[in-house]
N, C-alpha and C positions, 0 to 999 in steps of 0.2 A: 952431449952423445944422442947421435938418432940410433932407434934400435929398427931393426927391419924383420917384418912379420909375413909370413907366408900363411894365405887365406887356405883353408882345407875344409870339405864338406865334412857334414855330420857325418856320415856313413866310415869315413876315413879317420874321422877320430875314433869311433868306435873299435877299429881295426887297430889304428894303434894302441888304445887302451886293453884291448883284448891280449894284442901281442907286450906288453909290460907286465900284464898281472902272467900271463905264459911265462914269463923269464923269472919271476918270483918264485914259483912254483918248483918245490924240489923234485925233481923225477927220478925213476929207478932207471939207474945204469945198463942195466939188460932191455926194459921193455919202454923206456922213456914215457911212461906212466906216471901219474903222482904219486909220491909217498908222503904220508901215508895215506893207503887206501882200501875200501871193503872189497871184499868177496866174500863166496861161502863154499864151503867143504861139497865138493862135487861126489863122494866118493860113502858110502855108509862107516868108512874107516880109513883112516889115515895117521901113519905113523908121524908124532911129531921127534926129532930129533934133534941132539945136541949141536951139531954142525952142519953146514952144507955137501952133504955126499952121504952114500950109504953106508961108509965106513964107519960114521958116526953113530955112537951109542942113540937106543930110542928110549926118550925119556917118558913118552905114554903114548895113549893113541887116543885121539880123538873118534868120537864115537855116532854123532847125530848128523846124519846125513841133513845139508843144506843149513848147516849152523854157519852164522855170520864169523867172518873171522877180518881183522884189521893185519893188511901186509904194512912191514913198516921198513923190510931191505929184500935187497935181491942178489944172487950171487948164483951166476948161470942160470940151471934149471930148478934153484931151489928158491924158495921165500921165505922170511922170516916171519911169522904169522903170532897175532896174540887173539886170546877171546877176550872175552868180557870181563872175565878178572886179571886181565893182564898178564894171564898164562900163556907161553907159548914156546915155540923155536922153529927148526926149520922142515917145509915140508915139500915135497916134489910139486911144480909148480902142476903137473898133470893129473894131480888132486884138488885143484880149485877150479870154481867156476865163476866166472862174470856175473852170474845171476843175481841180485842183489836180494839179503833177506834181511832180518831183524829179530832180536830176542825184545819180546815182552816184557818190563824191568817192573812193573806194578800188577801187584794180584788186581784181578776182577776190573783191569783195563778198560773202559767203554770204548766201544766200534761206533761211531757214530755217522749219522747218513748223508751228513754233509760238516766239512769244518768250520761249525760253531759248535762251541759249549752249550749252547741253548736247543741244540737239533735234536731228532729222534734216536734214540739207543738201538741199533741192528742188533750188537750180540757183547759181551763180555768177552776180554779174553785173560787168562790165569797167566800167572807170571812164570815165565819161563816159553813161552809157547813161540815157536819160530814162525814166522809169516813172510809172506813173499812182499816185497818193498816195493810201491807203485810211486804216483807222484808224490810230491811234497812241495809246502809251503815254507814259510819263514816258520811255521806254527806248529803244522800239522802235515801229518803223512797219509795217504792211504794204502792199506795195507789187506791181504788177504790168507786165509788160514782156515783149513778144516771146512773150504766150501761157504766161509761166511767172509764179506768184506764189510768195509768200514774206513772213517777218519779217525787215527788215534793222535793224540798231543806226542809230539814228537820229543818231548820230556819226557816221556814212558817208554822209552824205544831205544834199545842198544844198537848200532850199526849204520847209524848215519850221523852226519855230524851236524852240531847247531845250524851252521850255516847255509847246509846244503839245499838246494832248489834242483826240483825234478820235476819234467813235465811226462 
């Protein structure tokens, strides 16, 4: 049997690979954005409800502006979110922002001048600090908090996936 092959360019192959990866990702039925994904709390307070409507009981209130949250489901204008402890519920989408933030998990985490464990240390971040997320490589992310910037090992952060790359 003789096989028939079609020669394609490298750029076409990249497009095909990207489309295949696109199909493998679970997407929200409301936004068509990947699930799960990270966002941040836009408001200084956000009611967390048992279900996706105002008629559902408020279980608790998030009280930390810019706190990173993971969206795990969508229903209409509601997003089911989880915090770093896995606790969560339904939050109205207007309380969420696409601005990416992370929480420093380890106490006295060094913020380096460059993504290198031997680089000079700019500052130390305490556990629980919420920082704005910048670019990320496989092992490092650039963050900024309270006027300080630096590279932090990705394993010391919550709010970014281990395989996530950002420019």
